[in-house]
MDAnalysis code that builds the backbone (N, CA, C; Angstrom):
import MDAnalysis as mda
import numpy as np

u = mda.Universe.empty(231, n_residues=77, atom_resindex=np.repeat(np.arange(77), 3), trajectory=True)
u.add_TopologyAttr("name", ["N", "CA", "C"] * 77)
u.add_TopologyAttr("resid", np.arange(1, 78))
u.add_TopologyAttr("resname", ["LEU", "ILE", "ASN", "ALA", "VAL", "PHE", "ALA", "GLY", "ASP", "ILE", "THR", "ILE", "GLY", "ALA", "ASN", "HIS", "ILE", "GLY", "ARG", "ASP", "GLY", "ASP", "ASN", "TYR", "ILE", "GLY", "PHE", "GLU", "SER", "ASP", "ASP", "LEU", "ILE", "LYS", "LEU", "ARG", "VAL", "ALA", "GLY", "ALA", "THR", "GLN", "VAL", "LYS", "LEU", "SER", "ASP", "GLY", "LEU", "PHE", "SER", "PRO", "GLN", "THR", "ASP", "SER", "ASP", "VAL", "ASP", "LEU", "GLY", "SER", "SER", "SER", "VAL", "ARG", "PHE", "LYS", "ASP", "ALA", "PHE", "VAL", "ASP", "SER", "VAL", "THR", "ILE"])
u.atoms.positions = np.array([
    [0.838, -1.182, 0.000],
    [0.000, 0.000, 0.000],
    [0.878, 1.237, 0.000],
    [0.638, 2.118, -0.951],
    [1.376, 3.376, -1.028],
    [0.427, 4.489, -0.621],
    [0.781, 5.222, 0.426],
    [-0.053, 6.325, 0.876],
    [0.335, 7.641, 0.231],
    [1.589, 7.806, -0.121],
    [2.041, 9.052, -0.727],
    [3.362, 8.827, -1.441],
    [3.540, 9.575, -2.531],
    [4.813, 9.591, -3.242],
    [5.241, 11.034, -3.300],
    [6.391, 11.368, -2.800],
    [6.832, 12.757, -2.721],
    [7.911, 13.108, -3.708],
    [8.653, 12.511, -4.329],
    [9.634, 13.007, -5.285],
    [9.996, 11.849, -6.185],
    [10.002, 12.086, -7.432],
    [10.448, 11.072, -8.367],
    [9.307, 10.331, -9.027],
    [9.664, 9.229, -9.666],
    [8.738, 8.438, -10.460],
    [8.407, 7.146, -9.723],
    [7.365, 6.466, -10.181],
    [7.022, 5.146, -9.669],
    [7.395, 4.140, -10.750],
    [8.278, 3.193, -10.423],
    [8.652, 2.127, -11.340],
    [8.349, 0.809, -10.654],
    [7.517, -0.027, -11.267],
    [7.148, -1.302, -10.653],
    [7.508, -2.410, -11.620],
    [8.387, -3.298, -11.195],
    [8.789, -4.422, -12.019],
    [7.960, -5.648, -11.706],
    [8.213, -6.728, -12.417],
    [7.442, -7.951, -12.246],
    [7.639, -8.550, -10.848],
    [8.849, -8.497, -10.323],
    [9.132, -9.129, -9.033],
    [9.504, -8.149, -7.935],
    [9.850, -6.924, -8.284],
    [10.245, -5.970, -7.260],
    [10.168, -4.549, -7.799],
    [10.162, -3.595, -6.917],
    [10.100, -2.190, -7.313],
    [11.450, -1.763, -7.876],
    [11.427, -1.004, -8.954],
    [12.655, -0.467, -9.519],
    [13.358, -1.386, -10.488],
    [12.672, -2.339, -11.082],
    [13.301, -3.292, -11.996],
    [13.963, -2.605, -13.175],
    [13.234, -1.761, -13.873],
    [13.783, -1.054, -15.015],
    [12.859, 0.091, -15.374],
    [13.178, 0.812, -16.428],
    [12.375, 1.948, -16.834],
    [11.408, 1.652, -17.968],
    [11.173, 0.375, -18.290],
    [10.264, 0.049, -19.382],
    [8.830, 0.488, -19.106],
    [8.412, 0.400, -17.854],
    [7.054, 0.771, -17.464],
    [7.129, 1.638, -16.224],
    [6.626, 2.861, -16.318],
    [6.610, 3.698, -15.123],
    [5.596, 4.821, -15.255],
    [5.270, 5.381, -14.120],
    [4.456, 6.590, -14.047],
    [5.413, 7.699, -13.647],
    [5.624, 8.664, -14.521],
    [6.599, 9.725, -14.272],
    [5.924, 11.019, -13.873],
    [6.268, 11.514, -12.704],
    [5.776, 12.805, -12.243],
    [6.791, 13.845, -12.700],
    [6.615, 14.343, -13.915],
    [7.597, 15.184, -14.584],
    [7.703, 16.571, -13.962],
    [6.579, 17.139, -13.547],
    [6.554, 18.462, -12.916],
    [5.273, 18.560, -12.093],
    [4.997, 19.731, -11.553],
    [3.806, 19.904, -10.719],
    [2.510, 19.623, -11.471],
    [2.506, 19.807, -12.787],
    [1.268, 19.623, -13.539],
    [1.427, 18.727, -14.766],
    [2.345, 17.755, -14.706],
    [2.547, 16.845, -15.839],
    [2.900, 15.445, -15.344],
    [2.091, 14.461, -15.763],
    [2.324, 13.052, -15.451],
    [2.422, 12.314, -16.778],
    [3.459, 11.469, -16.919],
    [3.627, 10.684, -18.146],
    [3.578, 9.201, -17.813],
    [2.935, 8.415, -18.696],
    [2.839, 6.967, -18.544],
    [3.698, 6.304, -19.607],
    [4.665, 5.509, -19.158],
    [5.582, 4.818, -20.067],
    [5.248, 3.326, -20.050],
    [5.084, 2.746, -21.252],
    [4.763, 1.334, -21.400],
    [5.653, 0.750, -22.481],
    [6.239, -0.402, -22.210],
    [7.088, -1.106, -23.181],
    [8.230, -0.234, -23.683],
    [8.797, 0.560, -22.798],
    [9.973, 1.346, -23.141],
    [9.717, 2.663, -23.839],
    [8.454, 3.060, -23.996],
    [8.157, 4.323, -24.669],
    [7.069, 5.081, -23.904],
    [7.246, 6.385, -23.772],
    [6.210, 7.197, -23.158],
    [5.016, 7.218, -24.102],
    [3.865, 6.754, -23.606],
    [2.673, 6.600, -24.444],
    [1.703, 7.765, -24.310],
    [1.313, 8.095, -23.082],
    [0.334, 9.154, -22.856],
    [0.791, 10.080, -21.744],
    [0.217, 11.290, -21.729],
    [0.549, 12.253, -20.693],
    [-0.729, 12.913, -20.184],
    [-0.680, 13.317, -18.939],
    [-1.786, 13.990, -18.287],
    [-1.267, 15.294, -17.717],
    [-1.812, 16.394, -18.206],
    [-1.445, 17.702, -17.681],
    [-2.732, 18.428, -17.318],
    [-2.634, 19.637, -16.874],
    [-3.781, 20.391, -16.399],
    [-4.886, 20.450, -17.455],
    [-5.927, 19.617, -17.294],
    [-7.064, 19.616, -18.212],
    [-6.852, 18.893, -19.523],
    [-5.755, 18.151, -19.686],
    [-5.460, 17.513, -20.963],
    [-4.923, 16.100, -20.760],
    [-5.578, 15.118, -21.370],
    [-5.091, 13.742, -21.442],
    [-4.792, 13.493, -22.903],
    [-3.523, 13.276, -23.259],
    [-3.158, 13.195, -24.674],
    [-2.038, 12.193, -24.916],
    [-1.906, 11.721, -26.178],
    [-0.772, 10.875, -26.515],
    [0.522, 11.691, -26.496],
    [1.629, 11.018, -26.267],
    [2.934, 11.687, -26.260],
    [3.359, 12.071, -27.671],
    [3.068, 11.206, -28.642],
    [3.421, 11.486, -30.034],
    [2.178, 11.370, -30.920],
    [2.210, 11.983, -32.058],
    [1.070, 12.026, -32.972],
    [0.776, 10.648, -33.565],
    [-0.487, 10.294, -33.645],
    [-0.976, 9.063, -34.295],
    [-0.316, 7.805, -33.749],
    [-0.217, 7.688, -32.410],
    [0.474, 6.554, -31.813],
    [-0.402, 5.741, -30.862],
    [-1.422, 6.339, -30.259],
    [-2.195, 5.673, -29.213],
    [-3.651, 5.517, -29.651],
    [-4.182, 4.305, -29.505],
    [-5.578, 4.028, -29.821],
    [-6.400, 3.989, -28.535],
    [-7.676, 4.337, -28.644],
    [-8.626, 4.136, -27.554],
    [-9.456, 2.919, -27.913],
    [-9.213, 1.825, -27.234],
    [-9.886, 0.580, -27.559],
    [-9.228, -0.118, -28.738],
    [-9.888, -1.179, -29.200],
    [-9.389, -1.939, -30.350],
    [-10.588, -2.512, -31.093],
    [-10.345, -3.261, -32.159],
    [-11.459, -3.842, -32.903],
    [-12.170, -4.925, -32.091],
    [-11.502, -5.500, -31.096],
    [-12.127, -6.554, -30.294],
    [-12.580, -6.076, -28.912],
    [-12.008, -4.986, -28.401],
    [-12.382, -4.456, -27.088],
    [-12.641, -2.966, -27.249],
    [-13.912, -2.584, -27.121],
    [-14.305, -1.201, -27.394],
    [-14.822, -0.522, -26.142],
    [-14.748, 0.819, -26.144],
    [-15.397, 1.609, -25.106],
    [-16.901, 1.597, -25.366],
    [-17.698, 1.697, -24.318],
    [-19.154, 1.659, -24.465],
    [-19.700, 2.968, -25.015],
    [-19.429, 4.081, -24.371],
    [-19.964, 5.380, -24.765],
    [-18.854, 6.422, -24.772],
    [-19.038, 7.440, -25.584],
    [-18.113, 8.574, -25.587],
    [-18.945, 9.847, -25.533],
    [-18.623, 10.716, -24.625],
    [-19.309, 11.986, -24.487],
    [-18.290, 13.087, -24.702],
    [-18.421, 13.819, -25.794],
    [-17.459, 14.869, -26.135],
    [-18.185, 16.163, -26.415],
    [-17.498, 17.250, -26.202],
    [-18.053, 18.578, -26.450],
    [-18.086, 18.888, -27.940],
    [-16.997, 18.562, -28.643],
    [-16.933, 18.757, -30.087],
    [-15.860, 17.829, -30.652],
    [-15.896, 17.631, -31.955],
    [-14.919, 16.786, -32.626],
    [-14.237, 17.598, -33.706],
    [-12.907, 17.578, -33.699],
    [-12.138, 18.296, -34.713],
    [-11.229, 17.290, -35.411],
    [-11.258, 17.286, -36.719],
    [-10.419, 16.359, -37.487],
    [-9.366, 17.149, -38.221],
])
């Protein structure tokens, strides 16, 4: 059980904490959190924004596992 994390990133390996940097939650600054999976930063969360780290890289769902509903204010392509 983790009650608080005060400085740095959280890295959890298969058998122990701190195995490697392939998967981690990075607390980059006061208002930026990055999620790294399989050795690459995939998504980031900042003040009011949940977004992919790079363009055209992250999918929401798949052809076999889909989200049920999506509620959006507007769509821009």
